[in-house]
N, C-alpha and C positions, 0 to 999 in steps of 0.2 A: 302764358301761359300754354302746355301742349295739349292738344286735343288729345282724348283718351283715342286708344288704340281697339278697335273692335275684331274681334278674330270673328270669320264665319263660325256660325254652330255653338256658340257660348252659351245658348240657351239651352241647347242641349247637351252640352258638356255640364251644366250646371245641373239640370234636372237628374241627370245620372251618377253625381257627385252626392246630391241630394236625399238619393235614394240609396245609396250605398252608407251614406252617415250614419241613416236615423234605420236601419237594418245590421249597424253595427258591424259591417262590413269591410274591414280595413283595405284586404287585398283586391275588394273590385272599385274600390277608392283610386290604392296607387294604379290601376289599370288603368281610369278616368285620364289624369296627369299623362303617364307614359307616348298612350296612344295618343294623345290630343296635341302633342311634342311632337311626336312621332310624324304627325299628318300635316307640323310646319305650322300648327298655332303659336299665338305669340304668346311670347312664354308672362310677360305682366300682367296680358291681359287675362292668362290662366288665374295668376295667383287674383289680383283682383277683383275680378271678372266672373270668375268660379268661385276660389276657395272664399276670398274675403266675401260674394255672397249669399254663397250656403251660407257663414258661420253668422251674418248680421241676422238671415233668416232663421237659422236656432235660435240665436236669442229672439225673437221675435214669436216664434212656434213657443219657447217656455215661458212667455210675460202671457201668452194667451191660455196657460195651462193644457198647449194638445204636444207638447213633450213633459215630463219625467226630468228634475234635476238629472237623474241617472243618465237617461238619454242625451242627455245638453251635455255632460260632460265626457260622455263616451263619444258624441260626434264631434265637439272638440278637440279631444284628444287625435280623434282617426285623423282632422283636419291636420293638426301641427304634425304630425309624419309624415303625411300627404305631400305637404310644404318642405321636408326634408327630401324627400325623393326627386326634387329640383338637383339636388347636388350632388346624386350616382347618374342622372342620364342627362344631364345641360351640361355645358361648357359656356361657362362664364368670361366673359373678357376679364382680361386682366386689369388690374387696378389703376386709373389714369387720372383719378379727379381727386378731391381732397378723402381726408379719414375724418369719419363719422363714428360718435358713439351713441348707441341706438341704448335706454333703457327705459323702464317703467318706474317710476314713482315707488318709493318704499311704502309699502302694505298694500301695493297694486297688483293682483293677481291675474289678472285679463290683459295676458301676455300677446294674444293675439293681432292686435293692430301693430304693434312694432315689430314680431316677427315678419307681419306681412313689408312693413316698411323698409328690415334690415334687406330681407331679399330685393325688395325694387331697387334699392340701392344697390345693392352689389350686381347688379342684370346692367344699372346704367355704367357704370366702371368705378363707382365708390370703394375705397377702403374700407371695411365696416367692421366695427365690435360691437357685437351686441350680446348687452349682459343681462337681456332677460327681463322676469319679474322681481317686483319689489325688491330693486337695489336700495340698499341705505345710502345717505347721502355721504357721510364718511370713507366709503369703499367707493364709491363712483368719483371720487373728489382725486383719493388715491389713485384711481385710475387714471383721471386727468394727465393728475402730475408724472405720470410713468411714460406714459403715449403719447400724449400730446397734441390731441386730435382737433382740427378746425372748428367745430360743433357738437355739440349736444342735442339728439334727439329726443324729448323728454316725453313720454305718454303717459297718461292717467285718463281712465276711464270713467273713475268714481270720484265725486265731488267732494265728499268728505276727505279726499287727502290731499285739498287743497292748500291748504295752511305748511303739510310736510312739503308739496310742491315749491310752495314758496321759500321756504329753507333750503332747499335744493337748486333752484334757479339761484338763488342769492350766493351760494356754496360755490358754483359754478364758473360763477362770475367772478368771485373772491381769487379763481384759479385761471382769469384770464380766459376763459371759456364762455363761447357764446350759446343762448340755447333757443331751439326752436322747438315750441313746443304743441303738442297735438292730441286727440281724445278726448270724448265726449265729458270729461272730467273740466275741460277748460270753457265749457260753454259752444252752443252752435255757430255763433261768430267770433268765438275767439278770446272772447271781452277778458275772461280770467289769467287769459297767457296776458293780457297787455298789461291786465292790474298789477300782478303779480311782478312787473318786470321782463319778459322773457322778451328775447329781440327777436324774433320773430313767430308767426302762428301760421297752422296750415290746419286745413279739412278734414283732408285727407293724403295717402302712401303718395300720390300720382302728384300731389299740388307742395307737398312737401320735399320730395326729390326737385321737382321743376324751381322750387324757392332756393336749393341747396348746393342748384351749378354759378351761382353768385354766393361769396362769400358773405356772411352775416358779420352785420358791424359789429366791432369790438366791446366789450362790455366797459363803463365808463361811470366813475363816482360822480356827484352830486345828489343834486335831487330830485328822486323819482317820484311818479304817481303814487307809486306801493307805502312811499312814506305818509301815504295822508289816508291810509287804509281806518276802517272807523274804528278796530278792534285797540289801535293803539291811543285813541281819544277816552276810553272808556274800558271797563272790567268784563264786561258782561262777556265776551268769549270765552275767558280766562274761566271764570268764577264757572259758566255753563259747563266749561270743557269738564273742570275738576268735578262739579257734583254732579255728571255723569250718574253713574252708581244710585247715587241718595235719589237723583230726580226718578229714576225708572223702577223704584222699589216703592215710591210714595204714587207714583202714578199708576201701579196695578193694583196696589193698596185699595185707591179710589177708586177703581174701576169695579175690585171684587164688592163695593159696598153699591157702588149704583147698577151695576150689573148682576143680579146673582145669582146668574146663571152659571157664572166663572167660578161661583164656588167650589163646583162640581168638576171643576178641568181637572184632566191627567196634570201630570206631573210635565208630560213631553210639551202637551197643550201652553201649559203656563209659562215654559221654557220656550216656545213661539212667542209667546207674544212678548215676553219678554225684550226677547231679539228684537222682536216689531218696535218695540218701544224705545229698545237705544238705539235704531236707526235713525227714530225722529229726531231724537234730542240730537244725535251727532251731525243731522243737515240741520236743525237748527243754528247749533254750534258754526257752522259751518257759513250760516247765510250771514250771522252776525261779524265776523270773520271779512268777507268781503264785502259786507253791508249792502247784500241783493236780498231784495224777496224774492224774485222769481225763480230764484234759488231753492227756496224751501219752496212753496205753493205749486212749485214743478214736482219737485219729489212727491207730495203728498199727489198731488194728478196722476201720475206714473204711480204711485202704492195704492192709492183707488182705482185704478184700472186692473193692479194685479187681483186687489181681494173681488172685485167685479165678476173675473172671471172664472175666480173659486168658490164663485154664489156666496159673495160676505157681502152684505152692503157696504158701499162707501161712506154711507152715513155714520156706521161706528166710530170711524175715524174721530169724530165730531171730542163725546165726552174727553178721549183722552187728552185733547189740543187746548178742553175747556180747564179739565184737570190739574196740566202742566202750566198753561198762564197764571192758573192761580197758586200753583208753586212759585211761580216766577214774578209776583205782581211786584218789585220791588225792582222790578228791571223793564225800564221802559222800549228800550228797543228789542227785547224778546217777544215783550208781550204786544206789542204792535206785529210782529211776524207771524206770533199764532192766532191773533184776531182776526188779520189776512187770511190767511191761512182757512181758519172754520168756515171764511164767507165763501171762500175759492171753491173748499169741499161741499159744504152741505149747501150752495148755493142764497142767491142773495136773500131773500126771504128768512129762511132760513139760518143763515148768519145776524139778520136783526134782532129774531126771539133770543139767540143764546146769548148777545148780546149784553138786551134788555136785563 
């Protein structure tokens, strides 16, 4: 694996870009890249160590409640347009390596990681078909049949899209095209990429570009690890997924009984609460699909951090988890995940108390 190239002045470029995107100054942001390229900065380092680093900080600052949703969206849009600057001011090498299709899982709107990968691959000399956010599997497969790429680079940031990613990986392999998966959805160690049968996984764009310099193994038939996914042995994933709307409605009603203050919620507050509950049910269903307790507890830890940053006690999640467990009392894997999650969120002592 190649050693990352660090451009002198990367920290200064990143600081200037951060100031530009957080103040909504698109022209200043573009100037950062144009001037850095003009001064001989390494383009790949600008993409990953400047634009990519700033984009990660945007997400972190939103999570810490130091940026609003509007600011986060504006900063992301500016970064996306800054990436387009490369096409106007930089002469890319003629494609001399393989052809790669870069796409996001259907339902995945976070396209920036895939966009950065596409640009890095172009800089390395690959021919790239960048399909963007939320690409339905049938359309992706139609593209594969028409263009015959050497591989698909599939990006996913939200773990709830893993069942869809599974279907997409399988469809690509049926079209005789290997898949390299990347993004936070596939786990920090790529465990879900392996579980769902992808031929390769990479933790970042540099690693993915390095891996793709060698051909990926071709898809092959036969027994795969994904054939042992737990959802194939019972109906819990299917039933929880299909019952999501009913579960959210029941838990919301139960919370209004247990937390009287909720009865005075505005329609908007009720809507936000219902959306939060829907996310919990989605992540529970996904954890059932892949059979991984850490996926669900990790999501709740992240949610607890988001709530805490906004002045809401993390323990407020516990009643919702208790009510959801009561609704799913006939589902042993689901109740096991919920019980473990309550302990994780509330702490060992509180977990023992609510289990009693």
